[in-house]
N, C-alpha and C positions, 0 to 999 in steps of 0.2 A: 330638687333643691337640697335634699339631705346630703347629696354627694359634695356639693359646694360647702356646706356647713362643716364638714369634717376636715376642711383645710386642703382639699384637693382642687384648688382653684387653677393652678397652672395647666393641668391637662385639659380642663374645660375651656380655658381661654385659647389654648393651642388648637383645639378642635373647632372652636368658633372662628378663629382666624382662618383656618384652612377652608372651612365651609364658605366664608364670605369671599375668599380670593379665588375660589374655583369658578370657572365659567359655567355656563348653563350645561346641564347633563347632555343635551342634544349635541353640543360641541365634542364631548368625549366620545359619544357614539359615532359621530362623523369621522373622528380620527381613527377609530377602530375599523370602520368600514373602508377607509382609504388604505390602511395597512394592517389587516387583521392579525398577522403573525409577527408583527414587529420587525419585519425584515429591513424596512427602510431605516429604522433607528439603529438596528444592529449593524447595517452596512456603514453607517456613519461612525460607529464606534470602532469597528474593525473592517476597514475597506478591503474588499476582495475575498472575504471569507466565504461568501455564497458561491463564487466561481470555483474556489478551491474545493468546497464540499461537493459541488456538482461534478467536478473533474474526478474526484475520488469515487463517487457513486457510479459514474459511467464506466470508469476503469474496472471497478468490481463487477458490474453487470457484464461487460464484454469478456472479462476473464472467466466468469462463471459459464458463459455461453461456450467459450473455448473448451472448458473442462467437460461440458456436456458432450460436445463432439468428440473430444479425445477419449473419453471413457465409455461412450456409447450409452449414456443415460439420457432419457427423454427423447433423444434423437439417435438416428443410426450413426455408428462410429464412422468418422470421416476425418482423417488427420489433416487433409488439405484445408477443410473448413475450420478445424481447430486452430491451425496455424494462422489463418486470416484473423480470427477473433483475438488470439493472443497478441498478434501484431498491433491491432487497434488498441488493446489495453496497454501494451508496452510503450506505445507512443505517448501515453499519459502517465508514464513512470510507475507502472504497477510492478513491484518487485517479483512477484511469483510468475507473472506473464513474461517478464524478461528472462527469468530462469528457464521457463518452459520453452521459450524460443531457442535458448542455448541447447537444451535437450533435443529439440526438433532438428537443429542443424547438426548436432553431434551424431544423432542416430538416423538421420535422414527420414524423419517422420513428417510427411506432408510437404517436404521440400528436399531438394538434393543435398546430401550431406556435405558440409563444409566446415572443417575444423577451425578455420580462422574466424568465420562468422559465429561459430559456437563460442569461441573464446571471447569475442566482442560482447555477445549478449550476456555471458556469464559475468564478465567484468562489470557491465552496466548494473546487473542485479547485485553483485557484490558491493559496488559503490553505494547502493541503497541499504546495505546491511543484511543482505540475504545470506544466511549461513551456508546452505547447501550449495550456493553459487561459489562461495569461497572454496568449498571442498571440491567441487567438480572442476573448477578452474585449476586447482592444485594438481588434479589428475592429468589434465591436459598438458601441464608443464612438466610433470614428472615422467611421463611416458616418452619413450623414443617414438617419434612419429615419422612416417614416410610422407606425411602430408605437407611438410615444410614448416611446421610450427617448431621453433627452436626449443630444445629441452633446457629447462632451467630449474634444477632441483632446489636451489636456494629459494627461488620465488615460490615453488610448490610448498616447501616447508613453512615459509612465512604465511602463505594462504591458509594452510591447515592449522597453524598456530592461532591465527586470527579467528578461524571458525570455532576453535575451542574456547577462545576468550569471549566471543559474542554470546555464547550461551548453549552450545551443543558440544559438551566435552567428548561425546562419542565420535564426533567428526574432527576432533583435534589431532595435533601432530603425534602426541604420545600414543594414543590409541591407534592411529593409522600405521605407525611403524610396527606395532605389535600385530595388527590384523589388517593388512592392506586389502582394499577392495576398490574397484573402479566404477565409473558411471555405467550403469546397466541400461541397455536398450532392450526393448521387447522383442 
């Protein structure tokens, strides 16, 4: 009562109002039991967020499995198996997996070398903002190829310029012109 006598009536009235408008505590527990993590409510607020989160999670898992096969960590090195896992992750738009598929096709790791498919995968990764994909695709267009991929130096320079703008100046046009280097295969 001392609290009310000091003139703090409003907070007390608000607390009493809330107390009387709440349903029975068992109802609150039942709601928690039905949806303990609040996913149902969250899905109403932002529809589809759970599917997007799961898609990202799966893509990361599949990419990591591909890395394990590619590098020979945890499992025996197997480029064919790595390629399959990268492909699964790439179909869920994992930028690094898209880039690694480009490398696989460029270098013939786990799959027959195909410069056109390498360019396609590098372009897909570049469209998602992958810096090294811009750089590698630039190399494919700058080199004269006997594989039928048309040389386009202007496009290569634009890709390198974009790589420098995105956040890796070391892969940008100015640095490339001073110190040219190509996509390296093992």
